[in-house]
N, C-alpha and C positions, 0 to 999 in steps of 0.2 A: 514439619512445618504444611499448613494447611493453605492451599492455594485455590481461588476462585477464577476460572477461566470463561469469561463470555465468548461468544461466536467460536465454541469449541469445536463444530461440525463444520468450520470454515477452513480456506485454504492454510492459512497461518494459524489456526487452531488446531489443527490435526497434527501438525508439524511440532508443536509445543509440546503435544501430550505424548507424541512417539520419543522425543527426544530427554523430555524431564520427567518422565512418570515414575520412573525407578529412584528417584531422588525426591520428590515431594509427593505429598497427597492430592488429588487434585478433585475437585468438584466442579462439574461442567456445568453451562448453561448455555443453550440454543434452541431454536425454533422447533427443531425436530426431537432429537434424541439428546439424553444425559441426566444429570441428576436434576435439574430444573429445566422444564420444558414451557419456556416463557417468552412471550412476545413483549418486549421491554417497551415497546412504543405504545402498548396498551395496557399495562397492569405495573404494579409495583411488587416485584418479588419477594416472597415470604422466607428468606433464609432460615436453616435450621441450625447452621453453624457459624462460630466466629473464624475468620479467616487473617492469616499473616499477611498474604498478599492478594491483591485483585487484579488481574491481568484482563482488560478491556478490549477485545479485539474483536467484539460485534461491531456491525455497521452496514450499511449500503452502500456500494460502489460498484463500478463496472458496467453502468447504465448511463446512456444521454437520455435526460427527461426531453419531451415532446410536448407536453402538456402541463397546465398549472398544477393540476392534482400529482403529477409525477414528480416534478420541483420539490413540492411540497412533501412528499413522501421521504426525501432526503433528512429533514428538520424532523419528522416525526420519528425516523428511525436511529438518526444519530445524534438528536440533541434531547427529544423528549425521552428517548430509550436511556440516553444516559443519565439523564435527570432521574428516572424511576429506578435505576439501577443503585443511584447514591441516596436515595429514600429508603431504599430496602436496605442498604447496610447501614443505615442508621437505627433501623429498627434492631437487626442482628446484632451489630457491635461494630466498631471502626476498626479497619484494618491497619496495619503497621505502615505498608507500602502499596500504591498504585499505581500501576503502568498502564498507560493509553497508547493504544496504536492508531496512530495518526497518519497523516500524508503529507508530501512535500507540496500537495496542491494546495494547502492553504497560501503559499506564497503568492499564487496567483500568475504564475509565470508561465509563457509559452515558448520563452527562449532567454537564453543566459549562461552564463559559465561559473561553476563554482559557487553557487548561491547559498549564503550562511544562514545559520539561525538568527542573524540579527537583521537579515531583511525584513521588511515591513510584510505584514500580512495583507495580500492586495486581492485575494481571490474575489470572483465575481461570478463563479458560477456555484448551483446550489450544493454540489458536494463540498468544494473547497470552504463555503462559506459555513455549512454545517460542522464541519470538523473545525473551523477556527470557534465557534459558539460552544462546542462541545470541549475543546480545551479550556477556553476562559471558565466555564462552568466547574469543571474537575479543579483547576489551579486554585479557584475560591474556595472552594469544597475542601481541598486538602491543607491550606492555608487555616480554615478555620477550624478543622479537626484534628490537627498538627499529624497530617499523614506524609510520609516522604513521597514525593510525587514525581515521576518520570513520564515524560512525553516523546515518544520516538517516531519522527517523521520519516516515514518511508518512501521511496521513487518504487519503481516496478519490481515486484517480487518474483524471484526465480526458483523453481522446484519442479518436483514432478508433475504433470498434467495442470500447468500454468492457466491461469484467467487471463481475460483482459486482451490487450493488442498482442502479448507475447503468444497467446494461444492460438489468435488468427493467425498470426506470421506463422506458426508451426505448421498448421493445418495448411496454408496455401503452399509453403514448401514442399510438403507432403504430396500434393495434388498438382502440383507444378504449374501455380497460378502467380505465386509471389514472384514481385520484381522489386530491385531497389530503384531509387530516382537519384539521379545526378551523382552516381557513384556510392551513395549510400553513406556519405561521409559524415553525417551527423551525429554526434556523441550523445548517448543518453545515460543517465544514470541508474542503475539498477542495483539490487543485493539479493543474496542468497537467502531463502526464507530461513533455512537451517541456521546461519549463522546469526540471524534475529532472534530465533527461538534460543539458542544457548546462551547468547548475551542478556537477556532479558533478566535473569536473577541477580547478575552482576550490576546492571544498571539500577534495578529496583532497589537496591542497599543505599545508592548516593542520591540519586534523582537529579532532575534536571531535563532540558530539553535538548535533543539531538538528532541529527541527520545520521542516517546510516547508508552507508553504499558499498560497493567493491573496492572503491578507490582507484579504479583503471577506466570506468565509462567507455564501454566499447561503441562503436559506431556501429550503424546497420549493416555494412557490409561486414564487418568482424563477426557481428552475430548471426547473418543469414548464412555465412560461410562454416561457420561453427556447426549450425543447427544441419545445414546440408551435410556435411560429413557425417554427424553424429546419427541421421535418418539415411545415410547412403544414397541422398538424392542428388540430383544435378545442382550446380550451383545457381543460383537465381540469375535471369538475365537482368540488363540495366536499361532503365528508360532515361534517355537524355533529358536535361533539366530543361532543353527549348521546347520538345515535345510535352514535356509536364506542363510546362507554363500554358500552352495552346489549350490542354485538356482542362487545365484550373479555370481558365477564362470562359470554356464551354460551359463548365460546371457552375460558375457566378451566374448564368444567364438562365440555366436551369432549375436554381434554387437548391433548397434541401434535400431534394430526392436525389441528387447528384454524388457519386461515390468520390468524387474530389473536386476542389474548388480551391480559390488561390488562398483562401485561409488556411485549410487543412495542408495545403502543400507547403506553405510556410513552416507550420509547425512539425511536419513531418523532415523537413531539410534542414532545420534550426538547430543546434547545438541546446541542450537543457541538462545542466550538470549541477551536482549539489555538492558542496564541501561538507566532510565528516571529519575534519580536524580536531573539531571539539571533543567528538566522541574518543578519537584515537588518542589524543592527548590527555584529556581528564579520566578516562575510563581503560584504556588499554584496547579499546576496539580494534581488532586484526581480524578481517574478513580475507576469505578465498575467492579468487577470481572468478567472474561468471563464465568465462571464454574456459578456463579449466575445469570448471565444471562440466559444461558439455561436453567434454572430451570421453568422459568414463560413467556418464549418469544417462539414464532414458529420461526423455520429457514427454 
């Protein structure tokens, strides 16, 4: 069975290949190395093979746009890049199954408990909006060409050398400058990248839209404690909420350059979790716990 994997050199892409390359024939696409070295936002790929499954994991994330050009880049990569991929597949042959790696950012929520797939797509930021548009284009294309369509909406991905906020947390704990706020009680959804990778072939057969999490949703205190033990570092200090609010107020006066303002403080200290019962019920999604992973794996 032939699989085309975009974003093959990315965080999740590398794990997908590592776990599944013995069972499937992979053809890889990325902007750096692979069977196809393509900037999807700028060109339509010329594929030489017919694929059974396409896993579209390429995309732009992990950055906060500061200019209009940076905002537009999300749409160029995540939307135009997706559309160019679909046009390339139309030329080489329609796959049987298409899996899109999306994000819980499409819901546009900064706090909430167990948000399900039925929640409206309310994203206002360029990343979330670009993911919404890419999802729609893929769904319409799959319906038109009778392709089994699977969309996986992922929260924070966990694995070796993680990116984004978790990578920053690990670095802060290693350097001794990370601290929790208000006891670090806010729960956040996350999921192991290895679990997602192993689950893709099963999900691809059935299709549908699914949130995936570890089902536990650890809070910052639990997360930082587990990382500290794994790294043999001292437990992070705690910043009382009263002091954090004062710092946030000062940050409001200083503007965007401040490391903390009231809005950022609310996001950090508010619960944001997602419901993955649909995947568990319909597809037998059975995830490992992130905190257990930290006990026996390097980060």
